[in-house]
Structures are given as structure tokens and as C-alpha cells.
C-alpha angles and dihedrals in degrees: 000000000000093000091051091050090051093051090049093052088048091052093049099035092110096055089042088053094049091045093053092045089052091050090048095048090047092051092049091046091047094051089046092054094043087051093053092046090053092046089051093048091049090048092051091048091050092047090048090051093045090049092049091050090050092051091047090048091049092048090048089048090056091049087052090054091053094051090047094052091050088050095050102037096075087059090058091038093057092048092050092044091051093051097043104043099181092162092057089055090049091051091050090052090050089049090054092048091051092048088050093052091049094052092049091048091238092143136256118343091243087068089074096129094055095070123085112284114258136156092273092046094053087047094048089057095046093047091048088053091047092053093049093048095048089050097229122137129197092250091056090057093053093246114151113234118235141182127246092246090064090075122104112284097191126091131211111039097016092051090051091048088052093054091049091052092048092053090048090050090050090051094046088047090053097048093041099052095046094041092049096052093044093046092052090051092052090045096050092049093049090046091051094053095042090051092050091049094048100045094041092051089051091043089053091052092049093051093049089047088058089049094049091045089053092048098046100033100060127244101301086111108046096181136045108256120236091214121081101236096146092101091066091062108084090189092058102107097173134065108359114056100158094201093048091049091048093050094047092050088053092067087082084079089081094065092042096051109018112011095058089060092056087048091049094052092049089049094044093052090052093045091051092050094047104034099027095097095055118109122214089233093055124103118236130198131214092246092048091051093049090051093050090047090053090050090055091050092049092053092047099039106021135275097243136040091252092053091049091053091050093050116126114220099156092094090061097048108035129031119239116268093261093058098045092096089049091055091051091048095050091049092049095245097120127080132165093269095043114102120235123259090251098052096042102088096198093052093041089053090051093048092047094050091046091053089048092052093047093052094046120106092242089060089058092044095052091044090053089053094048089050091049090055090046096050090042089057092047100043106023096041117018102033091035093055103031100038106025094031093228115162119253119262108231113235091219115043118235107242091195095052128094116294093218115059128190116250112234118213113201111225118224117266137201116275092240094062088052091050090049091055093046089050091055094045092054087068089047093053096048103031106014117140106229095023103223093186093056089046093053089050093051091054089067105109096208090062090065091044090050088050092049093052091051090048095049108030135078093031093147092067088055094048099046093068089057091077091089112177090223093052122096091212118079124191120213134184117249132182113257134187090266102029142298115343130191118230139161110272093239090048096049091117094049129072118305120261103207125012110214093187126211095276104053098152121106099237095051089047090050090052093052090048093051091049089051091050093048091049090050093049092046090051 
């Protein structure tokens, strides 16, 4: 029995060997495939977590931009309000009105409403309403109080001089109220874009710092942290230099303290050219005011698409290179041991990239859209409803309402009523809580696309400085499935750290982002 079994095994040893070999190879192949599937699943999970962290970091960055704009805007608003003191001109006109009533023996100035209605009377009531709504008293504007008896008592030459002064005051009030509202809209739009550029550039550096820390620090941290803890590491030479970031953000000082004035002068010249011929006693229609506003925008921004793309906004947002140290000194960022902006290479790279972004055509495109949103809120909503008494247009149409709606034709109004509305809206643009103008600008989809492009493009310029000659880690470029990738030299056989992609320039990335936004909106 045993010998027979032995002979049978000896005769069939070759098939048995082949069978066991097949089973062994199958087992090894199965384990290899299962291992690869497990690795791919873990890699997909890690990529999904990293992508989600990147999205959350980006969204948090945009919220920070909103809060930063709200924190910085009052500074520019105070400067603009101090330069264009519309309320002071209004008060002087009211003083002249009171003095005239006292001279004519028409009673106390408080009995303004008892006199026959006229253009100036209507304006007096609207200006008093404006002054009370804005919460500004004459004593807060530094205007000395006076009695009606202080006015000129002589006739003839002094009366004619008074009329000329009054006409000049009306013209100053017209130019000041319109210029102030328009300047605040331009300043808000420029500040919104500048803040998006600054914080997204720093957010990109923070994210890349986490990537580099993960690549060079081993696998003790398997994911990219959402929190920004890189500043706690004094040995981290790349990405999050707190002092460099602080000095870079300080350059918004230029727009808040110098750039707004250049914007104001440009807007004021356009307003004088367009609105200068209007008389305070003239009636103005909604359509006429919209056309004049568009003419002002054409003179400031450019009349054609080509002129708007060629518009230079850099002088309003960043100082010239010879005044960079002056900005740092004025903001308290410069000490004897602090290097200048020209010698600090990380700060220099940030400023140069910011300048390139501001001079790019996408910046002008997004700025135009932000201004469209701001002017639409001012003209089509606030002025239309408050000055021309037009009914508000619901954002969501009422499906249960009547299919045929009555067309409302706004009647022309006196210019002083329009000026009173613009004066009130200037306070809403600069100090409104919540700020409806900022909210309308942030609803522009291209603004988020622009921020995403800033956050995700030009990574190669950030990575190249990592090849420090004193560092033991060298980063090299390697071909990847979608284009060149940058990895540490010793990890070139592993997964890529940052994918630069085949289209790394800003313009192509902006085109892809705009196409994505258009597809999303059409869907």
C-alpha cells in the first residue's frame, strides 16, 4: 500500500510540481494585485483628504479676505470723508438759507417748511434728512455755529457776492457728493482685489510650505495639515516667514493713505467734465443719471475693452520702488536692523508678483466686473429706490404672482434730491454694516476664479528658491502623467509632491478658470 502510493507520487510528481507552482504564483500575483489596489485606495483617500484640505484652506482664505477688507476700509473712508466734506458744504448752504430768512423777517430758521416750496426748500429738507440719517452734527465737522444775525446786512455788492458764493457752494456740493460716492466705489473694488491677491499669495506659500515639510520631514505626518503651524518651526526656511508676511501686508498702506487720493483726483476730473454743466434747479431723470455715470466710468476706466485692458492701476495700489522703504517706515515696519524691501528677496518676489498680477489683463477684467456690481447697487438699487421711488425688483420671481406686471416709469427729480441720496450712500459704501456694496462685489463669480488662479498658479517660482545650496534636500523636475512635476531628488521614484502642470502661466490658468465658471453657471 505504501509502496504503491510512493510509486504513484513518483509517476505524478511533475504535474504536482506544476500545480503547486501555479498555485504559488497565483497566490503571489493575487497578493501583489491586492497590495496595489490597497495602495491605490490609500493614495486616492490621501489625495481626497489633501484636496479637501486645500479647498477648505482656500475657502477660509477668502473669508479672511472679506474680514480684512472690512477692517481696512474705514481707514480709507475716513481719509476720503475728510477730504470731501460734503456735509460741511451742506451746512454752509443751510446757514445762508437761515441768514436770508432772518434778513427778510420770515421767522425763525426752524420754520423752514412754512415758506413756499422751491428748489432750495426741497433740498433743505432733503439735506436735513441726510444729515440726521448719517449721524453727523455740525460740531463734529468742526463748523462754527452762528446766528442768523451774523449774515451780511448790506445790499447791492454784498448781496451779489452772496449769490456768487451760494452758486459756488452748490457747484462744490454737486461735485463733492458725486465724486465721494464714486471714489469710495473705486477704492472698495481696488482694496478687495488687492487683499485677494495678497492673502492668496501668502496662502499659497503656506500650503506649499506644508507640502515641502511633508516631503522633507519624513512620513510622521501623513496628511497636509489644515492649520498653519509652520510659523512655530524656527528651522522652516521656506514659505512662512512671519516678518516677511507682515511687511508684505503692510503695503496696503499705500492705497489707504496715498492711492485713494490719486483715484479721487482722476474721478473728480471726470465728474467735473460730465456733471459740471448741470444746474441745481434742473430736473434729472433716472436714464440721464445712468448715462452720465457711464460717461464718468468711461473717462476713468476706458471707453473700449482694449482701453480697459491697458488701464494702469498699479500706481494706486503699490508704491514705486523708491518709496517702498518710505511705506515700511510710515507703517512702523522698519528698524535699523531690518533689511530694506529691495534687499529682502522673499519680500521682493512677493511685491514683483503682485505687480505682475495687477498689470495683467485678468485683473482689469475682474475689476470692471466688481465696478459693475458696485455701480449697479448704487444706481439701479439705492438711487432708483430712494431718490426716484422706484419699486424694488425681487431677486427671486414670484411664481404665484401676476404674469403681467405694471411698468413703472420714474419721474424726473430735482438734482438736490439726487445729491442727498448720494451723500447718504457714501456712508453706506464706506461704513455700512452689513456692507451691501462689498457683498454685491463678492458675488461676482470671476472674483473667486481670479483668487483661485492666484492661489494655484506660478508654483514653480515658489519652488525654485527651495534649492538652497546649504540645504541637504535638492528638488528636481520629473516627468509626470500630466506634465512636469517637482520632487525631492531622493524621492524621485515616489509620488510627486507638486504638479506644475503643462500650463503654468497665469493667463492660461485664468482662461481655464473662466471656462470652468462659465460651464458651472450655464449648468
